[in-house]
ZAMARGU-4260 file (C-alpha; in steps of 0.2 Angstrom, whole numbers, plus 5000, padded with zeros to 4 digits):
<rodrens>
0) 5000/5000/5000 | 5007/5017/4995 | 5007/5032/5007 | 4994/5040/4996 | 4983/5025/4997
5) 4984/5024/5015 | 4979/5042/5017 | 4964/5039/5007 | 4958/5026/5019 | 4946/5032/5033
10) 4950/5029/5051 | 4941/5014/5059 | 4927/5018/5071 | 4932/5018/5089 | 4920/5005/5093
15) 4927/4993/5080 | 4939/4986/5092 | 4929/4987/5107 | 4926/4968/5107 | 4907/4969/5111
20) 4895/4957/5102 | 4885/4972/5096 | 4898/4984/5090 | 4902/4986/5072 | 4911/4999/5061
25) 4901/5014/5056 | 4902/5009/5038 | 4902/4990/5039 | 4887/4981/5032 | 4883/4967/5044
30) 4882/4949/5041 | 4883/4942/5023 | 4889/4959/5017 | 4904/4961/5028 | 4921/4962/5019
35) 4928/4972/5005 | 4920/4962/4992 | 4903/4968/4998 | 4906/4985/4991 | 4919/4983/4978
40) 4910/4968/4969 | 4925/4958/4968 | 4924/4939/4973 | 4934/4934/4988 | 4936/4918/4998
45) 4925/4916/5013 | 4932/4926/5028 | 4933/4917/5044 | 4921/4924/5057 | 4929/4937/5069
50) 4928/4936/5088 | 4912/4947/5088 | 4895/4943/5082 | 4895/4955/5067 | 4909/4958/5056
55) 4921/4973/5061 | 4929/4974/5045 | 4929/4992/5039 | 4922/4994/5021 | 4931/5006/5010
60) 4923/5022/5007 | 4928/5022/4989 | 4927/5006/4979 | 4942/5011/4968 | 4954/5013/4982
65) 4948/4997/4992 | 4962/4988/5001 | 4963/4971/5010 | 4957/4973/5027 | 4972/4964/5034
70) 4984/4978/5030 | 4989/4988/5045 | 4984/5006/5045 | 4999/5018/5043 | 5004/5031/5055
75) 4998/5046/5044 | 4983/5056/5051 | 4967/5051/5041 | 4959/5063/5029 | 4942/5060/5038
80) 4942/5058/5057 | 4932/5045/5065 | 4915/5049/5072 | 4916/5049/5091 | 4909/5036/5102
85) 4892/5038/5110 | 4893/5052/5123 | 4911/5055/5120 | 4918/5072/5116 | 4923/5074/5098
90) 4942/5074/5095 | 4950/5090/5088 | 4959/5090/5072 | 4977/5093/5072 | 4981/5111/5067
95) 4989/5115/5051 | 5004/5127/5052 | 5002/5140/5038 | 5017/5144/5027 | 5019/5161/5035
100) 5022/5154/5053 | 5006/5161/5060 | 4998/5151/5074 | 4987/5136/5068 | 4969/5136/5071
105) 4958/5121/5072 | 4946/5120/5057 | 4934/5106/5062 | 4916/5109/5057 | 4903/5113/5070
110) 4893/5097/5066 | 4908/5086/5069 | 4911/5094/5086 | 4895/5087/5092 | 4893/5070/5100
115) 4884/5056/5091 | 4870/5058/5103 | 4868/5076/5099 | 4869/5073/5081 | 4855/5059/5083
120) 4844/5071/5093 | 4846/5085/5080 | 4841/5073/5065 | 4827/5066/5075 | 4821/5084/5079
125) 4821/5088/5061 | 4811/5072/5056 | 4798/5076/5070 | 4796/5094/5063 | 4794/5087/5046
130) 4780/5075/5052 | 4771/5089/5061 | 4772/5099/5045 | 4764/5085/5036 | 4750/5082/5049
135) 4748/5101/5053 | 4731/5103/5046 | 4723/5089/5055 | 4732/5094/5072 | 4722/5110/5071
140) 4706/5100/5074 | 4708/5081/5076 | 4690/5077/5079 | 4683/5089/5066 | 4695/5085/5051
145) 4698/5070/5041 | 4708/5066/5025 | 4698/5071/5010 | 4691/5058/4998 | 4691/5043/5009
150) 4684/5045/5027 | 4682/5026/5031 | 4699/5021/5035 | 4702/5034/5049 | 4685/5029/5057
155) 4690/5011/5056 | 4707/5014/5065 | 4699/5025/5078 | 4687/5011/5082 | 4701/4999/5084
160) 4710/5011/5095 | 4694/5012/5106 | 4694/4993/5106 | 4712/4993/5114 | 4705/5003/5128
165) 4692/4989/5132 | 4706/4976/5131 | 4716/4985/5144 | 4703/4991/5155 | 4690/4978/5154
170) 4700/4963/5149 | 4690/4961/5133 | 4695/4947/5120 | 4708/4956/5109 | 4705/4946/5093
175) 4687/4947/5090 | 4673/4959/5094 | 4654/4961/5093 | 4654/4979/5096 | 4651/4982/5078
180) 4643/4971/5064 | 4632/4964/5078 | 4627/4950/5080 | 4640/4942/5068 | 4655/4952/5075
185) 4671/4955/5067 | 4687/4945/5066 | 4700/4958/5072 | 4715/4948/5068 | 4709/4947/5050
190) 4707/4966/5050 | 4723/4973/5057 | 4717/4979/5073 | 4734/4987/5077 | 4735/4981/5095
195) 4754/4984/5096 | 4750/5002/5092 | 4733/5004/5101 | 4738/4997/5118 | 4753/5009/5121
200) 4741/5023/5116 | 4727/5019/5128 | 4732/5033/5140 | 4731/5046/5126 | 4714/5038/5120
205) 4707/5039/5137 | 4712/5057/5140 | 4710/5065/5123 | 4700/5052/5112 | 4704/5041/5098
210) 4704/5055/5085 | 4720/5062/5094 | 4728/5045/5096 | 4725/5043/5077 | 4734/5059/5072
215) 4748/5056/5085 | 4751/5038/5078 | 4753/5046/5060 | 4765/5059/5066 | 4776/5046/5076
220) 4774/5034/5062 | 4782/5045/5049 | 4796/5052/5061 | 4799/5036/5069 | 4801/5026/5053
225) 4813/5039/5046 | 4823/5040/5063 | 4824/5021/5063 | 4832/5019/5046 | 4844/5034/5050
230) 4850/5025/5065 | 4852/5008/5056 | 4861/5016/5041 | 4872/5027/5052 | 4878/5012/5063
235) 4879/4998/5050 | 4880/5004/5032 | 4887/5022/5030 | 4898/5034/5040 | 4893/5051/5034
240) 4879/5058/5044 | 4871/5066/5029 | 4871/5050/5019 | 4861/5041/5034 | 4850/5056/5036
245) 4845/5057/5017 | 4842/5038/5017 | 4831/5039/5033 | 4822/5054/5026 | 4817/5046/5010
250) 4812/5029/5019 | 4801/5039/5031 | 4794/5053/5020 | 4793/5045/5002 | 4778/5048/4992
255) 4771/5031/4996 | 4772/5034/5015 | 4764/5051/5012 | 4750/5043/5002 | 4746/5031/5016
260) 4748/5044/5030 | 4731/5050/5029 | 4722/5034/5031 | 4734/5019/5036 | 4745/5023/5052
265) 4748/5004/5053 | 4756/5004/5036 | 4767/5019/5039 | 4773/5013/5056 | 4788/5004/5050
270) 4800/5008/5064 | 4804/4990/5067 | 4808/4985/5050 | 4826/4992/5049 | 4830/4982/5065
275) 4822/4966/5057 | 4832/4968/5042 | 4848/4971/5052 | 4845/4956/5063 | 4842/4945/5047
280) 4859/4951/5040 | 4867/4948/5057 | 4862/4930/5057 | 4872/4926/5041 | 4888/4928/5052
285) 4882/4926/5069 | 4892/4917/5082 | 4876/4916/5093 | 4863/4911/5081 | 4850/4905/5094
290) 4851/4921/5104 | 4850/4932/5088 | 4836/4921/5082 | 4826/4925/5098 | 4829/4943/5096
295) 4822/4942/5078 | 4807/4932/5084 | 4802/4946/5096 | 4804/4959/5083 | 4793/4949/5071
300) 4780/4945/5084 | 4778/4964/5088 | 4777/4969/5069 | 4764/4955/5067 | 4752/4965/5078
305) 4756/4981/5069 | 4754/4975/5051 | 4756/4958/5044 | 4757/4963/5026 | 4772/4974/5029
310) 4780/4960/5039 | 4777/4948/5024 | 4785/4961/5012 | 4800/4963/5024 | 4803/4944/5023
315) 4801/4943/5004 | 4813/4958/5002 | 4826/4950/5014 | 4825/4934/5005 | 4827/4941/4987
320) 4841/4952/4993 | 4851/4938/5001 | 4848/4927/4985 | 4854/4941/4974 | 4870/4942/4985
325) 4873/4924/4984 | 4870/4922/4966 | 4884/4935/4963 | 4896/4927/4976 | 4891/4909/4980
330) 4906/4906/4990 | 4898/4917/5004 | 4885/4903/5007 | 4898/4892/5015 | 4900/4903/5030
335) 4882/4909/5030 | 4871/4894/5029 | 4874/4887/5046 | 4871/4902/5057 | 4857/4908/5046
340) 4849/4891/5046 | 4850/4890/5065 | 4844/4908/5068 | 4829/4906/5056 | 4824/4890/5064
345) 4825/4897/5081 | 4815/4913/5075 | 4802/4902/5067 | 4799/4891/5082 | 4798/4905/5094
350) 4788/4917/5084 | 4777/4902/5078 | 4773/4898/5096 | 4769/4916/5101 | 4758/4919/5086
355) 4750/4902/5084 | 4734/4906/5093 | 4732/4923/5085 | 4735/4916/5068 | 4723/4902/5071
360) 4709/4915/5075 | 4714/4924/5060 | 4713/4910/5047 | 4701/4898/5056 | 4691/4908/5069
365) 4674/4916/5068 | 4671/4927/5053 | 4688/4922/5045 | 4689/4924/5027 | 4701/4918/5013
370) 4708/4930/5000 | 4705/4948/4998 | 4689/4956/4991 | 4688/4958/4972 | 4688/4976/4974
375) 4706/4977/4979 | 4715/4961/4975 | 4719/4967/4957 | 4726/4984/4962 | 4742/4988/4953
380) 4753/5003/4948 | 4753/5010/4931 | 4771/5011/4924 | 4769/5030/4922 | 4766/5031/4941
385) 4785/5028/4944 | 4789/5045/4935 | 4775/5056/4941 | 4776/5065/4958 | 4764/5060/4972
390) 4749/5069/4975 | 4754/5075/4993 | 4770/5082/4987 | 4776/5099/4981 | 4775/5095/4963
395) 4760/5083/4964 | 4744/5085/4956 | 4729/5074/4960 | 4720/5077/4943 | 4736/5071/4934
400) 4737/5056/4945 | 4719/5050/4944 | 4722/5035/4933 | 4740/5030/4938 | 4735/5022/4955
405) 4720/5013/4961 | 4716/5028/4972 | 4724/5042/4981 | 4727/5031/4997 | 4738/5019/4987
410) 4750/5029/4978 | 4764/5017/4981 | 4777/5023/4968 | 4777/5041/4961 | 4795/5045/4963
415) 4795/5059/4949 | 4806/5059/4933 | 4821/5067/4942 | 4822/5054/4956 | 4819/5040/4944
420) 4833/5045/4933 | 4844/5048/4948 | 4841/5031/4955 | 4846/5023/4938 | 4861/5034/4937
425) 4867/5028/4955 | 4865/5010/4950 | 4875/5013/4934 | 4889/5023/4943 | 4890/5011/4958
430) 4887/4995/4947 | 4904/4987/4952 | 4898/4986/4971 | 4889/4970/4975 | 4877/4978/4988
435) 4871/4990/4974 | 4868/4977/4962 | 4858/4966/4974 | 4848/4982/4979 | 4844/4986/4961
440) 4838/4968/4958 | 4827/4968/4973 | 4819/4985/4969 | 4816/4981/4951 | 4808/4964/4955
445) 4796/4971/4967 | 4792/4986/4955 | 4787/4974/4942 | 4776/4964/4954 | 4768/4980/4960
450) 4761/4983/4942 | 4748/4969/4946 | 4740/4957/4935 | 4739/4969/4920 | 4753/4980/4915
455) 4748/4997/4909 | 4755/5013/4903 | 4745/5029/4906 | 4729/5018/4909 | 4731/5008/4893
460) 4734/4990/4896 | 4749/4983/4887 | 4752/4965/4893 | 4748/4953/4907 | 4760/4954/4922
465) 4769/4941/4932 | 4758/4944/4947 | 4744/4934/4938 | 4754/4918/4942 | 4757/4922/4960
470) 4741/4929/4966 | 4733/4912/4970 | 4748/4906/4981 | 4745/4905/5000 | 4748/4921/5009
475) 4750/4931/4993 | 4732/4929/4989 | 4730/4942/5004 | 4742/4955/4997 | 4738/4971/4988
480) 4750/4970/4974 | 4752/4989/4972 | 4760/4990/4989 | 4775/4980/4983 | 4781/4998/4978
485) 4784/5001/4996 | 4799/4989/4995 | 4805/4999/4980 | 4804/5015/4990 | 4815/5008/5003
490) 4828/5002/4990 | 4829/5019/4983 | 4832/5026/5000 | 4846/5015/5003 | 4854/5019/4986
495) 4853/5037/4990 | 4862/5034/5006 | 4876/5024/4998 | 4877/5037/4984 | 4880/5052/4996
500) 4892/5041/5006 | 4902/5038/4990 | 4902/5055/4984 | 4907/5062/5001 | 4922/5050/5001
505) 4929/5055/4984 | 4946/5063/4984 | 4946/5076/4970 | 4957/5091/4971 | 4941/5102/4974
510) 4931/5092/4986 | 4920/5106/4991 | 4914/5107/4972 | 4909/5089/4972 | 4899/5091/4988
515) 4890/5106/4982 | 4886/5096/4966 | 4880/5082/4976 | 4869/5093/4987 | 4862/5101/4971
520) 4858/5084/4963 | 4849/5079/4979 | 4839/5095/4979 | 4835/5093/4960 | 4828/5075/4963
525) 4820/5077/4980 | 4812/5094/4979 | 4798/5090/4967 | 4792/5076/4980 | 4795/5086/4995
530) 4781/5083/5008 | 4766/5095/5009 | 4753/5096/5023 | 4740/5082/5020 | 4723/5088/5013
535) 4709/5088/5025 | 4691/5092/5025 | 4678/5095/5039 | 4667/5081/5046 | 4652/5081/5056
540) 4655/5081/5075 | 4649/5067/5086 | 4631/5072/5091 | 4629/5079/5108 | 4616/5065/5111
545) 4631/5053/5111 | 4644/5063/5120 | 4631/5068/5134 | 4627/5050/5137 | 4608/5052/5133
550) 4608/5036/5124 | 4611/5026/5140 | 4593/5028/5144 | 4588/5017/5130 | 4602/5005/5125
555) 4605/4990/5136 | 4621/4979/5136 | 4614/4966/5123 | 4605/4979/5112 | 4612/4990/5098
560) 4611/5008/5093 | 4607/5010/5075 | 4614/5025/5066 | 4605/5032/5051 | 4611/5028/5038
565) 4616/5011/5044 | 4636/5010/5045 | 4644/5004/5030 | 4660/5007/5019 | 4653/5023/5013
570) 4645/5029/5030 | 4657/5027/5045 | 4651/5041/5056 | 4642/5028/5067 | 4658/5020/5070
575) 4666/5036/5076 | 4651/5038/5088 | 4654/5022/5096 | 4673/5025/5097 | 4670/5041/5106
580) 4662/5031/5120 | 4676/5018/5120 | 4663/5006/5112 | 4651/5006/5126 | 4637/5002/5114
585) 4635/4990/5099 | 4631/4995/5082 | 4626/4985/5067 | 4636/4985/5050 | 4652/4995/5049
590) 4667/4995/5038 | 4678/4980/5039 | 4683/4964/5030 | 4673/4949/5032 | 4668/4933/5023
595) 4654/4935/5010 | 4637/4932/5017 | 4645/4929/5035 | 4650/4912/5031 | 4667/4908/5039
600) 4680/4903/5026 | 4672/4912/5011 | 4682/4925/5001 | 4683/4942/5009 | 4672/4957/5006
605) 4670/4974/5013 | 4655/4974/5026 | 4644/4961/5033 | 4629/4953/5027 | 4620/4963/5014
610) 4606/4974/5021 | 4592/4979/5009 | 4585/4992/5020 | 4603/4998/5024 | 4607/5000/5006
615) 4590/5009/5003 | 4594/5022/5017 | 4611/5024/5010 | 4604/5029/4993 | 4592/5041/5001
620) 4607/5049/5011 | 4616/5051/4994 | 4603/5056/4982 | 4590/5064/4994 | 4576/5055/4985
625) 4562/5047/4995 | 4557/5029/4989 | 4540/5022/4988 | 4538/5009/5002 | 4526/4995/5004
630) 4521/4983/5018 | 4534/4970/5012 | 4549/4982/5014 | 4542/4987/5031 | 4541/4969/5037
635) 4559/4967/5030 | 4565/4982/5040 | 4557/4975/5056 | 4565/4958/5054 | 4582/4967/5052
640) 4579/4977/5067 | 4575/4961/5077 | 4591/4953/5070 | 4601/4968/5076 | 4592/4968/5093
645) 4590/4987/5090 | 4585/4998/5104 | 4584/5015/5095 | 4587/5023/5078 | 4597/5039/5078
650) 4598/5052/5064 | 4608/5068/5067 | 4598/5084/5063 | 4613/5090/5053 | 4615/5074/5043
655) 4616/5076/5024 | 4598/5075/5017 | 4592/5073/5035 | 4574/5077/5030 | 4571/5064/5016
660) 4579/5051/5028 | 4568/5056/5043 | 4552/5054/5031 | 4558/5037/5025 | 4562/5030/5043
665) 4545/5037/5049 | 4536/5027/5035 | 4545/5012/5041 | 4543/5012/5060 | 4532/5027/5064
670) 4536/5045/5070 | 4551/5049/5080 | 4556/5064/5091 | 4570/5076/5092 | 4581/5075/5107
675) 4596/5087/5108 | 4604/5087/5090 | 4597/5070/5084 | 4580/5062/5079 | 4577/5047/5090
680) 4565/5032/5086 | 4563/5020/5101 | 4560/5003/5093 | 4562/4992/5108 | 4543/4987/5107
685) 4546/4981/5089 | 4562/4971/5093 | 4559/4964/5110 | 4557/4945/5107 | 4547/4942/5122
690) 4533/4952/5115
</rodrens>
């Protein structure tokens, strides 16, 4: 090694020689990716496992200047000082004596003088501010505002948050409930009841209500996911703080994450995924695979109670990535298969034991279904969606995106032209690095799968997609294919982190110019998809009749309160009423996934058994037209009320088309009376089975 080459090598991280099982170099990919070949793309013989669980071989910052790790570091001062250990003061650079003999002055940047902890807090604070910016419009009035266009998902999540309160305070069964869709009930394990999020939020839900818990989960989901990826990247993949921050930023605030933020806090709460990926890679070189398998099993179990679909995506992505690595360098398999196999078996046994009963309830319990509803199982991305900016971004346009995604809550690509071209350029530039090639293969595969069963370009069908051969496989039949784009988003975030790291480590004559150009390129690519505040609309408040507990004078523990119109996928206000009382009363219908016709094991559909009168009232609420009723319809409505064990019917005075709805209900069951801000019909005499 020449002196010039030695000066180009960055200094090892202080923790690299600490000897702890959990310490790795700041730039060292863990597990299967350890060693210089992981970043240079050159094949090497398997390296014997070091004394620590994870490899402590420092990966070179520049592939072109990579040197064998066995070579001793020279005595010259490194060009880039090591990042200080946690809580330790940053070392000062040696002063440089000017030619004129004036005293030397340290020139260390203010950022590098900060401890790692202070750096992490600063980055986390920026992520939190960004998340508050995104959710700022709903924070102004959490109970009175909701995402525009689709209001059902927030109401459903708030209902699940209220269910968590009953689980904690009343010991209610966590995996099934009869508080909506009475008397059939709802299988909560098959409906993503977010127990791992709802139970920790119980104090907030009790004090401030489920609407505040919902927006808090969205805020923490965005910021927490970005911070988790930043911590994992800064500790195990890149050394430059900016590289880790850019990668974490995109993983937490990508257009796909912003699209789901208005409706699906369970999907954007991905803060466990970086650590699951890290532990999988650790297993490939672990000296304690059983212990590491146990840790992985606990992470997997927790993620299963946040969102199982995202957990499945993580498992598929890890498998494809590791396969892409081994295809390029098969020799690595000889040192990886034993610890990986032992760890995966341990993880499978423990996680399987912990999740056995919940999964039994999900797939074989009451109101279980097999396969998704026809309404969503063929959701796919348009190819053009990868080159358009997302709707909730600075350059986004809802009208331009109207036919490029299944709906505005499923914009799972939308990187924009500039970022798409930059991602391709990064792969071409760093194509000699094994990790980049493996990431590119992973991202491309899942981008293709996200196109669904029919590949289209600007809403024009071109050919059949490969998803049509996979959609009927077990587990995959419950996947929404467009969401595979979430994996591609994470891949792009990792590629951005690696690109910034490599650009920062270049040694040209004018390093400042290169860094300015790198920052300008990032701004050019990321500015069009910069996050904007989520669009919100007003929604009717929960009636005073509900919040003042006036309903308690009518509704018994085994009876239901029937909101008018009857709760369904398009009318979820009644679910919010129940959630506001922590589900103290039951309601019929609702928005959920259940087997068709209520038969356990059938294919899934949105909503419970079809209700003829419920559909009629929904049509009146939408159109304002009063239908002509006959005795047959009245008898049918009475039979449904008895099936629901209804105590009262409640129609808000400010409900859309309230007057046509009031006249329709009066023709069905007789006159009602106004109480506070609702119309009430006491139907206990009609539904009491003892009469």
